[in-house]
N, C-alpha and C positions, 0 to 999 in steps of 0.2 A: 701439811707441807704437798704433799703429792696427791692429794684430794685437791689443792690451788690448782694447780699444773693440772689435772684434769680437766678442770673447768676449765682453764684459759684455752687448752687444743681445742676442746667441745667450740667455742666461740669463735675460735679460726675458721675453722671445718666449716660452721655455717657463715660466715663474713665470704669465707672463697665461694662456697656453693651458689651463696645470692650473686655475687659476682658473674661468674662463670656459666648460670642459668640462663639468664636472658639473653646472653649475647650468642649462644648457643642458638636460642628459641626465636630469637631475632629473626625474618625473613628479610632476603638480598631487599634493598631498594632497589638495585640498579638493575633495570632493564634488559633484558637479555638482547643481541644484536647479531646478523649473519652479514654475509658478507655477499651483493648482488657485484656480478660483472655485467656491464655495461653494453645493449647490444642495438642493432641497428635501429633509429628511430626513435630511440631512449633519450628524453629532458627529463628533469631534475622534479619537472611535475608531475608525466605519469609514472615514472618510479615511488614518487608517492603519491602518489595514490593508487597504486596496487599494492601497498604498503600498508595505508589505512593509515597516513600521518599526513605533514605539510608540507608545503617545499622550503619553509622556514628552517622547520627540523632538522630535518635531512639537511639540508645545505651548512647548521650547526654542526652536527654528525659530524661531517665529513671538510671541513674550514672550509668550506666554499661560499661562493655568490650565488644566489637564487638565480642569476643569468649566466652560470658560468657553461660553458658546451663539453657535454661530454663526451670522451674519445670510445670507440668498438674497445669493449675489453678491460675498461677500465672498473675498479675496484672502488665501491660504494657499502659505507655503513649503513644496514638500513634496517627498522627493527624485527625482530623476527615474529612469526606468524606461528602458535599455537596449535599443534599439531593433535587433528581427530585421534582416540585411544581405538588401535586397531583392531578388527574382529578376531575370533579364533577363526585359526588356518579353518575347523572343517566348516564354518559360517561362509567363510570369504569364498571356497571353493564352492558351495552349495550356490549360495550368489551369481559366481559367474557360470554357474552351469544352467541356472534359471534366465542366465542373460541371454536373447537371440542373438547374433549380430548381425548388421546392419543391412539387409537383402539390398541387391544389385540388379540391373539391368541396362540392356543394350540400347546406345544410342549410335545412331548412324549418323557421323558429321553432316550437316548440309551446307552452303552455300553461305557467306559469315559467322557463321558457330566459331568462336573463339572461346577458351578454357574458361575466361571474365564472365560472358554473356550465358556458355550453360551452370556453370557454379550458381548462376544467382536463378534460373531458371528451377535448378535442384535443390535448391536450400541449402549449398555447402560454399567451401571455399577452393579458388585454383588451386590453393599448396596441396588441398585435399584431394583435390581431383587428380591433380598431377600422378600424385604416388600411389592414388588408386588404381593407377594406369602404367606407373613406372615410366612418366615423361617430363622432361624439364618443364616448370612453368612458365617459360618461356617459348615451348614450343609450337612451332606452324603446326595446325591441324590439316588434312586434306579431305577434300571431299569422299567421303564413303568409310572413311575410316572409324572403325568401331570401337568406341571407347563403353568402361563402365561409369556408370553413375547412378546416386541413390534414387533407388524404387520410390515410390510412392507409398505409403502407410498404406495399408488396406482393413478396414474398421472389421471388426469380427462379429458377424452375423449373431442376433439377439433370442435366445433360444424362444420366448416367449410374443417375442415380436409380431406384427401380421406386417406384410410390406409395407414398406412408407408413402404418407401421401407425393406426390410430386409436390418439389419446390419450388421457390425460384434460386439459383444457383446465387450465393452468396459470394462476395472477391475474396480468393484467399487469401488469409491471415499473412501478413507481413513476417519475411526471417528474422529472425533475431539475427542472422549475419548482418543484415542492412541497413538496422534500426539506427539514426541517427545518433551520434554521441556528444555530447561535452566537447566541446572544442578546446584543444590545450591553450593556456597562455598564451602568447608570442617569446618568441626567446628572447627580448629585449631589443631597443633601440642601435647599441653596438653591434648589434648580431646584424639585425638589418639591415643596417649602413654597410657591413661588409660584403653582403650577399649581393646587392644591389651593386657596390664599386665594384667587385669580381666579375657577375652576370656581364655588365654594359659594359667590360675590357674586351671583349670575346664581338661584339655587333660586327657584323660585317663577314666573321667567316663562316666558308662554304658549308651548306647543305652537303651532308654523306648521310645516305642509308648506311644506316649501324653503326656510325660513327662517333668516339666518344674523346677525343682528343680535338686539340687546337687545329689541326689537320682537317679537321670537317667533324660535325654534329651532325643526330638526327634527334630528333625533340629529347629524348629520356635520354639520352646520350650527353647533350649539354647540361641537363640540368645535375645529373651526377656528379659529372665533373665539378661544376660550383659549389652543390652541396659537399662533395667528398674534403674541401680545400675547408670547408669551417668549421669538420668534425660530423659531419653530418651523411653519416650513408642511407643512401636511398635505395628502392628494390631496383630492378634493370629496365623494368618496362613500365608505360605507363597503365597496365590492367591492373599491374600488383602494386602502383602507386596509388590508385583510385579506391583498392579494397583494402591498403593497411592503416592508411595516414587517417587523423583525425577529420571529421567533418567540420567546414566552416561557413556559417550562412555568409551569403554574398557582404551582406551590410557589416559585417565583420571584416573582412579582409584587412589584413595587412600584409604589408613589404614581406617577404620570403615564404608566403603561401603558393602553392603549387593549384592553375588555375587548369581544369580538362575541358575539352571540347569532344563532341562527334562529329567525326569528319570524313574519313576516307571508308569504314566500318562504322557498324552499331559497338554502343561502346565508348569509354574515351578511348581514344585514338590517337589524342594530340592534345598538347600540355605546355606550359611555360610557368615562368616566376612572375606572380605579381610586385610589383615595382612599387604599387600606392598611385595617388591621383587618375584609377582609370585606366591603368597602362599595364603592359607585362610583357615581359620581354622570352622569348621564343625561337630556336633554328626552323621556321620554314621554309616544307620543301618548295611551298607555291613559288616564295620569293626567292630562294634557291642560299638562303641564307642568315643568321641570327638578325632578328630585327625587331624591332618594338612595334606593337599594334595596343591602338584603344578597346577598350573591351567592349564596346557597344560597337566597333565595325560591324561595315552590313554582311558579311561572311560570317564573321565571329560570334556573334550576339546572338543567333538564334540556334547556335550548334552548343552552345554552353551549357555544361553537364553539373557541374561544382567542384566544390575546391578541398583542399585538404591540406593539414598544417602536420609538420612533425615534429 
């Protein structure tokens, strides 16, 4: 009897081991998630693209529609991105020591210069140029003001190569910051209808330089005021909007896109909200008020620079 008891005990242990071991060894089937805080200009499409997923999956993860309007600071569940293994501390220090700091040079501000035009000229971004000089991205530049700008890269001379033969000058390579990006999908018919309804409510409000309330708007202040009421935060200036928004080809314009024009100075110095049917609404210094103009207007048509979507 004692032998039978031992055999039964061994069999019980074998069965328990067979049940517990696979459960412990089986990998977790649930994908790990991170929490993402919504920032200005974010849409469900841009967040999905940034995290390698689709708007539909992101909407399902968060229990919202793909046309939902996001709020700044809103917490979204997003797929976690696997982090690369960190190199040993000694290797990291060696790599940091071997990486030279970017060189800069001094540029004296000339008539017509803006942070936007200088950043394009030197292959950088306005916010980086502003940080480099300890000024706001909205700062007004003074003629003769010294600014630090990225210096052009100087190729190292080859030891064995003779003096190169003169060649025809080639066009400079396009800066990565200026390459067109695929346009985001629009925020949907409901959101576009809200933008049109809100913006046209302020037709006739007087133009005021620096104004951002119904007591008086400048062009960027008007757009900031309208977009903020739909849960979308825009950069304060037309230059920053042009730099940070996603490019939209003219034949793909939809209501709610922002259209830009070069008027009083180089670069996107004026902008408005596209309403559809070839019209845009804007706070015009020339008209002295918020007004609607056709895209093919004799003044604006030749000055059109492009469109951006947020």
